[in-house]
C-alpha positions in Angstrom: 0.0 0.0 0.0 2.9 2.4 0.7 4.2 2.0 -2.8 0.7 2.6 -4.2 0.4 5.6 -2.0 3.7 7.1 -3.3 2.6 6.4 -6.8 -0.6 8.3 -6.4 1.1 11.2 -4.7 3.5 11.4 -7.6 0.7 12.7 -9.9 -0.1 12.0 -13.5 3.6 11.9 -14.6 3.9 8.5 -12.8 1.8 6.8 -15.4 4.1 7.4 -18.4 7.1 6.5 -16.1 5.4 3.2 -15.2 4.9 2.6 -18.9 8.5 3.3 -19.6 9.7 0.9 -16.9 7.5 -1.9 -18.1 8.6 -1.3 -21.7 12.3 -1.3 -20.8 12.0 -4.5 -18.8 10.0 -6.3 -21.5 12.6 -5.3 -24.2 15.5 -6.3 -21.9 14.0 -9.8 -21.2 13.3 -10.3 -24.9 16.8 -9.2 -26.0 18.4 -11.5 -23.4 16.4 -14.4 -24.7 17.1 -13.6 -28.4 20.8 -12.8 -27.9 21.6 -16.2 -26.5 24.5 -17.7 -28.5 22.6 -20.8 -29.5 19.9 -18.6 -31.0 22.4 -16.9 -33.2 25.1 -19.6 -33.9 24.1 -23.1 -32.9 27.0 -25.0 -31.3 29.1 -26.8 -34.0 26.8 -25.7 -36.8 29.4 -23.8 -38.8 32.0 -26.6 -38.5 29.5 -29.1 -39.8 28.5 -26.9 -42.8 32.2 -26.3 -43.6 32.9 -30.0 -43.4 30.0 -31.0 -45.7 30.8 -28.2 -48.1 34.4 -29.2 -48.3 33.3 -32.7 -49.2 31.1 -31.3 -51.9 27.9 -32.3 -50.1 26.2 -28.9 -50.7 22.7 -30.3 -50.6 23.4 -31.9 -47.2 24.8 -28.6 -46.0 21.6 -26.9 -47.2 19.5 -29.5 -45.4 21.5 -28.8 -42.2 20.8 -25.1 -42.5 17.0 -25.9 -42.7 17.2 -28.3 -39.7 18.6 -25.8 -37.3 15.8 -23.3 -38.0 15.6 -19.7 -38.9 18.7 -18.3 -37.0 21.2 -15.7 -38.3 24.1 -18.1 -39.0 21.9 -20.5 -40.9 20.6 -17.7 -43.1 24.2 -16.5 -43.8 25.3 -20.1 -44.5 22.3 -20.8 -46.7 23.0 -17.7 -48.8 26.7 -18.7 -49.2 25.8 -22.3 -50.2 23.4 -21.0 -52.8 26.2 -19.0 -54.3 28.6 -21.9 -54.3 30.0 -22.2 -57.8 29.8 -18.5 -58.5 32.8 -16.2 -58.6 34.7 -15.5 -55.4 33.5 -11.9 -55.5 29.9 -12.9 -55.7 30.2 -15.3 -52.8 31.9 -12.7 -50.7 29.4 -10.0 -51.6 26.3 -12.1 -50.9 27.6 -13.5 -47.6 28.7 -10.0 -46.5 25.4 -8.5 -47.5 23.3 -11.0 -45.5 25.8 -10.8 -42.7 25.4 -7.1 -42.4 21.6 -7.5 -42.3 21.9 -10.0 -39.5 24.2 -7.7 -37.6 21.6 -5.0 -37.8 18.9 -7.4 -36.6 21.0 -8.2 -33.5 20.8 -4.5 -32.6 17.0 -4.5 -32.8 15.1 -2.7 -30.0 18.2 -1.2 -28.6 16.9 2.3 -29.5 13.8 1.6 -27.3 16.1 1.2 -24.2 18.1 4.2 -25.2 14.9 6.3 -25.6 13.5 5.2 -22.2 16.9 6.0 -20.5 16.8 9.5 -22.0 13.1 10.1 -21.5 12.6 8.9 -17.9 14.7 11.7 -16.3 12.9 14.3 -18.4 9.5 13.0 -17.3 10.8 13.1 -13.7 11.8 16.7 -14.2 8.4 17.5 -15.6 6.8 16.1 -12.5 9.2 18.2 -10.4 8.2 21.3 -12.2 4.5 20.4 -11.9 4.9 19.7 -8.1 6.7 23.0 -7.5 4.1 24.9 -9.5 1.4 23.4 -7.2 3.5 24.4 -4.1 3.8 28.0 -5.3 0.2 28.2 -6.2 -0.6 27.3 -2.7 1.6 30.1 -1.4 0.0 32.5 -3.9 -3.6 31.5 -2.9 -3.0 31.6 0.9 -1.3 34.4 2.6 -0.4 32.0 5.4 0.3 28.8 3.5 -1.0 25.6 5.0 2.1 23.3 5.5 0.1 20.3 4.6 -0.9 21.8 1.2 2.6 22.9 0.6 3.9 19.4 1.4 1.6 17.9 -1.3 3.3 19.9 -4.1 6.8 19.4 -2.8 6.2 15.7 -2.2 5.0 15.3 -5.8 8.1 17.1 -7.1 10.5 14.8 -5.1 8.7 11.6 -5.8 8.6 12.1 -9.6 12.3 13.1 -9.6 13.2 9.9 -7.7 10.9 7.8 -9.9 12.5 9.2 -13.1 16.0 8.3 -11.9 14.8 4.9 -10.6 13.6 4.1 -14.2 16.5 5.7 -16.0 19.5 4.2 -14.1 18.5 0.5 -14.5 17.5 1.2 -18.1 21.0 2.6 -18.9 22.5 -0.6 -17.4 20.2 -2.8 -19.4 21.0 -0.9 -22.6 24.7 -1.3 -22.0 24.3 -5.1 -21.3 22.3 -5.6 -24.5 24.6 -3.5 -26.6 27.6 -5.3 -25.4 26.1 -8.8 -26.0 24.9 -7.8 -29.5 28.4 -6.4 -30.4 30.1 -9.6 -29.1 27.8 -11.9 -31.1 28.1 -9.7 -34.2 31.9 -10.1 -34.1 31.6 -13.8 -33.6 29.1 -14.0 -36.4 31.5 -12.1 -38.7 34.4 -14.4 -37.9 32.4 -17.5 -38.6 31.0 -16.0 -41.8 34.6 -15.2 -43.1 35.7 -18.8 -42.3 32.7 -20.2 -44.2 33.2 -17.8 -47.1 36.8 -18.9 -47.6 35.7 -22.6 -47.6 32.9 -21.9 -50.1 35.3 -20.0 -52.4 37.7 -23.0 -52.4 34.9 -25.3 -53.2 33.6 -23.0 -56.0 37.0 -23.1 -57.6 36.8 -26.9 -57.7 33.5 -26.9 -59.4 
């Protein structure tokens, strides 16, 4: 009940702050789930594809891509396998193109966390200004201001300031965690893509 009471005393600005906090938490959980390594590069997948491609079993390698599901590395490998037999430049271009698209997908929704981290303190500041306006209105309307009435406006100002920071600070941390994980996976994805590309180029030259 005390938390609910503080929420109500914070005024209308508390509602968008609540929405921001729920949104940030939902995006963070979704990103943690999506950015697990096995959801990007299944263990041993690239090595199996390279081994089959080196043996000339392109169709088996394609079937392996289908079997692991719609994950970034399988999409990159599938594109490279389709181009097997083409010129080295074409293989590199297509793998690089799809790899770039997948790297961008890994960064999906990061802007939402960044926006919440930036917006929450501003909303808190808005609540602060609103609360102080109410406090000064009380002084203006009453020559001898009622301390209880004054406290209401000041309380709203302080609560919204604190709430804005309480939403912004964890969101900044969540944003950094997601950003770091996406960057790490993007680098690993690039390394495996290069290894796969070189294998496919060698195989194309044999065809």
